[in-house]
C-alpha positions as a Markdown table, in Angstrom:
| # | Residue | x | y | z |
|---|---|---|---|---|
| 1 | Unk | -18.1 | -16.6 | -24.2 |
| 2 | Unk | -18.3 | -19.4 | -22.0 |
| 3 | Unk | -14.8 | -20.5 | -22.5 |
| 4 | Unk | -14.1 | -17.2 | -21.0 |
| 5 | Unk | -16.5 | -17.9 | -18.2 |
| 6 | Unk | -15.2 | -20.8 | -16.8 |
| 7 | Unk | -11.6 | -19.2 | -16.9 |
| 8 | Unk | -12.9 | -16.4 | -14.8 |
| 9 | Unk | -14.3 | -18.8 | -12.9 |
| 10 | Unk | -11.8 | -20.7 | -12.3 |
| 11 | Unk | -9.5 | -18.1 | -11.2 |
| 12 | Unk | -12.0 | -17.2 | -8.8 |
| 13 | Unk | -11.9 | -20.1 | -6.9 |
| 14 | Unk | -8.2 | -20.2 | -7.1 |
| 15 | Unk | -8.4 | -16.3 | -5.4 |
| 16 | Unk | -10.9 | -18.0 | -2.7 |
| 17 | Unk | -8.9 | -20.6 | -2.1 |
| 18 | Unk | -5.9 | -19.1 | -1.7 |
| 19 | Unk | -7.3 | -16.4 | 0.6 |
| 20 | Unk | -8.8 | -19.1 | 2.4 |
| 21 | Unk | -5.4 | -21.1 | 3.2 |
| 22 | Unk | -4.2 | -17.8 | 4.2 |
| 23 | Unk | -6.6 | -17.3 | 7.1 |
| 24 | Unk | -6.7 | -20.4 | 8.0 |
| 25 | Unk | -3.0 | -19.1 | 9.6 |
| 26 | Unk | -3.6 | -17.0 | 12.0 |
| 27 | Unk | 0.3 | -16.2 | 11.9 |
| 28 | Unk | 0.4 | -15.5 | 8.5 |
| 29 | Unk | -2.5 | -13.0 | 8.5 |
| 30 | Unk | -0.6 | -10.9 | 11.6 |
| 31 | Unk | 2.1 | -10.8 | 9.8 |
| 32 | Unk | 0.2 | -9.6 | 6.9 |
| 33 | Unk | -1.7 | -6.6 | 9.0 |
| 34 | Unk | 1.7 | -5.8 | 10.9 |
| 35 | Unk | 3.9 | -5.1 | 7.3 |
| 36 | Unk | 0.6 | -3.3 | 6.2 |
| 37 | Unk | 0.9 | -1.0 | 9.2 |
| 38 | Unk | 4.6 | -0.7 | 8.8 |
| 39 | Unk | 4.2 | 0.7 | 5.2 |
| 40 | Unk | 1.4 | 2.8 | 6.1 |
| 41 | Unk | 3.4 | 4.2 | 8.8 |
| 42 | Unk | 6.2 | 4.3 | 6.5 |
| 43 | Unk | 4.8 | 6.3 | 3.9 |
| 44 | Unk | 3.1 | 8.5 | 6.6 |
| 45 | Unk | 6.7 | 9.7 | 7.6 |
| 46 | Unk | 8.2 | 10.3 | 4.6 |
| 47 | Unk | 4.7 | 12.4 | 4.0 |
| 48 | Unk | 5.1 | 14.3 | 7.4 |
| 49 | Unk | 9.0 | 15.2 | 6.3 |
| 50 | Unk | 8.0 | 16.4 | 3.1 |
| 51 | Unk | 5.1 | 18.7 | 4.5 |
| 52 | Unk | 8.2 | 19.9 | 6.8 |
| 53 | Unk | 10.9 | 20.4 | 4.0 |
| 54 | Unk | 8.1 | 22.2 | 1.7 |
| 55 | Unk | 5.2 | 23.7 | 4.5 |
| 56 | Unk | 2.0 | 22.9 | 4.6 |
| 57 | Unk | 0.8 | 26.0 | 2.8 |
| 58 | Unk | 2.2 | 24.9 | -0.9 |
| 59 | Unk | 0.6 | 21.5 | -0.5 |
| 60 | Unk | 1.9 | 18.2 | -2.7 |
| 61 | Unk | 2.6 | 18.9 | -6.3 |
| 62 | Unk | 3.4 | 23.0 | -5.7 |
| 63 | Unk | 6.6 | 21.8 | -4.4 |
| 64 | Unk | 10.1 | 22.8 | -6.0 |
| 65 | Unk | 12.2 | 19.7 | -7.1 |
| 66 | Unk | 14.8 | 20.7 | -4.9 |
| 67 | Unk | 13.0 | 20.9 | -1.7 |
| 68 | Unk | 16.0 | 19.1 | 0.0 |
| 69 | Unk | 17.8 | 22.4 | 0.2 |
| 70 | Unk | 15.4 | 24.2 | 2.8 |
| 71 | Unk | 16.9 | 22.3 | 5.3 |
| 72 | Unk | 20.2 | 24.4 | 4.4 |
């Protein structure tokens, strides 16, 4: 039990060191934020294309598998 707690403490210390190291470098934080924003924008664009293909009334899961044929 004591060993398990010590292992968790070491992991936590490693994570805190890693995050402080990343936060100290402002460039890394900014690039990470840009990466997050870019991925979220990409996902939202894909979702909107999916809604255009399926129609918003059908919802996400009730869309047919060959929804790309709606374009044709």
